[in-house]
Structures are given as structure tokens and as C-alpha cells.
C-alpha positions as CSV (number, residue, x, y, z in Angstrom):
1,M,-55.9,-22.5,-84.6
2,W,-58.0,-19.4,-84.1
3,I,-56.7,-16.3,-86.0
4,P,-57.8,-12.8,-84.7
5,I,-59.2,-11.5,-88.1
6,Q,-62.2,-9.2,-88.2
7,I,-63.9,-8.4,-91.5
8,D,-66.5,-5.8,-92.0
9,E,-68.7,-6.2,-95.0
10,N,-69.7,-2.5,-94.7
11,R,-66.2,-1.3,-95.5
12,P,-65.5,-0.3,-99.1
13,E,-62.3,-2.5,-99.3
14,P,-62.9,-6.0,-100.6
15,L,-63.0,-8.9,-98.1
16,Y,-59.9,-10.6,-99.4
17,H,-58.0,-7.4,-98.9
18,Q,-59.1,-7.0,-95.4
19,I,-58.2,-10.6,-94.6
20,E,-54.9,-10.4,-96.5
21,S,-53.7,-7.2,-94.8
22,Q,-54.7,-8.5,-91.3
23,L,-53.0,-11.8,-91.8
24,R,-49.9,-10.2,-93.3
25,G,-49.8,-7.9,-90.2
26,L,-50.1,-10.9,-87.8
27,I,-47.3,-12.6,-89.5
28,L,-45.0,-9.5,-89.9
29,N,-45.7,-8.4,-86.3
30,G,-44.6,-11.8,-85.0
31,Q,-48.1,-12.7,-83.5
32,L,-48.1,-15.7,-85.9
33,E,-44.6,-17.2,-85.6
34,E,-42.6,-19.1,-88.1
35,G,-43.8,-22.6,-88.5
36,A,-47.3,-21.9,-87.1
37,L,-49.9,-24.1,-88.8
38,L,-52.8,-22.1,-90.2
39,P,-56.4,-23.3,-90.4
40,S,-57.3,-25.0,-93.6
41,I,-58.8,-22.8,-96.3
42,R,-62.2,-24.2,-95.6
43,E,-61.8,-23.8,-91.8
44,L,-60.8,-20.2,-92.1
45,A,-63.5,-19.4,-94.7
46,A,-66.2,-20.9,-92.4
47,S,-64.9,-19.0,-89.3
48,L,-64.9,-15.8,-91.2
49,K,-68.2,-16.6,-92.9
50,C,-66.7,-15.9,-96.4
51,S,-66.0,-17.7,-99.6
52,V,-63.4,-20.5,-99.9
53,I,-62.3,-18.8,-103.0
54,T,-61.5,-15.6,-101.1
55,V,-59.4,-17.4,-98.5
56,R,-57.6,-19.4,-101.2
57,R,-56.7,-16.2,-103.0
58,V,-55.4,-14.7,-99.7
59,Y,-53.2,-17.8,-99.0
60,Q,-52.0,-17.8,-102.5
61,D,-51.1,-14.1,-102.5
62,L,-49.2,-14.4,-99.1
63,E,-47.4,-17.5,-100.3
64,S,-46.3,-15.7,-103.4
65,E,-44.9,-13.0,-101.1
66,G,-43.0,-15.6,-99.2
67,L,-45.0,-15.2,-96.0
68,L,-46.6,-18.6,-96.1
69,R,-45.7,-22.0,-97.4
70,T,-47.9,-24.9,-98.2
71,R,-47.0,-28.6,-97.9
72,Q,-49.3,-30.8,-99.9
73,G,-51.3,-33.0,-97.5
74,T,-49.9,-31.3,-94.4
75,G,-51.1,-27.7,-94.5
76,T,-50.2,-24.0,-94.7
77,F,-47.6,-22.7,-92.4
78,V,-46.1,-19.3,-91.6
79,A,-42.8,-19.0,-93.4
80,K,-39.5,-17.5,-92.0
81,V,-39.7,-13.7,-92.3
82,D,-36.5,-11.7,-92.2
83,E,-36.1,-8.8,-89.8
84,Q,-35.8,-6.3,-92.6
85,A,-39.3,-7.2,-93.9
86,K,-40.8,-6.9,-90.4
87,A,-39.2,-3.5,-89.9
88,G,-40.5,-2.3,-93.2
89,H,-44.0,-3.5,-92.4
90,R,-43.8,-1.7,-89.0
91,L,-42.8,1.6,-90.7
92,D,-45.4,1.2,-93.5
93,R,-48.2,1.0,-90.8
94,V,-46.9,4.2,-89.1
95,I,-46.7,6.0,-92.5
96,E,-50.3,4.9,-93.2
97,A,-51.4,6.2,-89.9
98,F,-49.8,9.6,-90.6
99,E,-51.3,9.6,-94.0
100,R,-54.8,9.3,-92.4
101,A,-54.0,12.0,-89.8
102,V,-52.9,14.4,-92.5
103,E,-56.1,13.6,-94.5
104,A,-58.2,14.3,-91.5
105,G,-56.4,17.6,-91.0
106,L,-57.0,18.6,-94.5
107,Q,-60.7,17.7,-94.2
108,H,-60.8,20.1,-91.2
109,R,-58.9,22.8,-93.1
110,C,-55.8,22.7,-91.0
111,S,-52.8,24.4,-92.4
112,Q,-49.5,22.7,-92.8
113,E,-48.1,24.7,-89.8
114,E,-51.1,23.7,-87.6
115,L,-50.5,20.0,-88.5
116,E,-46.8,20.3,-87.8
117,A,-47.4,21.9,-84.4
118,I,-50.0,19.3,-83.5
119,F,-47.5,16.5,-84.5
120,R,-44.7,18.1,-82.4
121,D,-46.9,18.5,-79.4
122,I,-48.0,14.9,-79.5
123,V,-44.5,13.7,-79.9
124,R,-43.3,15.9,-77.0
125,K,-46.2,14.5,-74.9
126,H,-45.2,10.9,-75.6
127,Y,-41.4,11.4,-75.6
128,P,-40.9,14.0,-72.8
129,Q,-37.4,15.5,-72.6
130,E,-35.8,16.3,-69.2
131,G,-38.0,18.6,-67.3
132,G,-40.8,17.9,-69.8
133,E,-44.2,16.7,-69.0
134,S,-44.7,13.0,-68.7
135,E,-47.7,10.7,-68.8
């Protein structure tokens, strides 16, 4: 099974964190469904051109979170994830995006009022009210 994970060695965040956060996202977003067999540690490490130790750590971390389960001699599978965990993950990603947007605003010396106005304008653009502008 091919897993759409992209790592960037130029990013400051460690490779295992890049892999772990992307794999967690694929599971919690439902792109990898319950019961899906993941590649072996060696196969994933080879496809990502990283260390077996790195992938083993990712699999162990996600198994301890309850997102993966390993059956000796059979492989590593996506575990059942409850809807509350999926919803929490979804909101966490949105919060992270807002945090990055606010940081960008601060870097460009936007005031709180400017950022709030920008946010309201963007929301209105994407969620038009009756008589509002639509895309």
C-alpha cells in the first residue's frame, strides 16, 4: 500500500514528526480506514528514504495513541478511531491554520482590528448570506 506522505529534509521539524503528523492526519481524516494494512516498517522507510528506526518510532507512537495496532506476524493496521477524536483533529488543524495566519499578520504589523476585519471578510466571502456575494 502506498501512503501519500511527503517529507522535506529542509524543514526544521524532525523527519519522524513530519511522518507522524501526516500519518495521524490520514487516519483521523478517514483517508486510511479502519483495518487498512500499512506497509511494513522497512517498506515505508525505503519508500520515504529514511531510517527504519524513524518509522518504527512513528508506528510505536501512533500505536500508543490508539491509532494503530500491530499483530505479530501479520502487520500493522489502522485501529478504530472514534468520531470525537476525528472531530478534535479536524478542529486542531483549523486552529493551527488560524495561529499561522495571526503570526503572519503580526509579522506584517497588522493590528488586531485589521486581522479581525480580514477574517470577517474572508468568512463572508465563503459563507455568503442572503443577498451577499457568492463565489
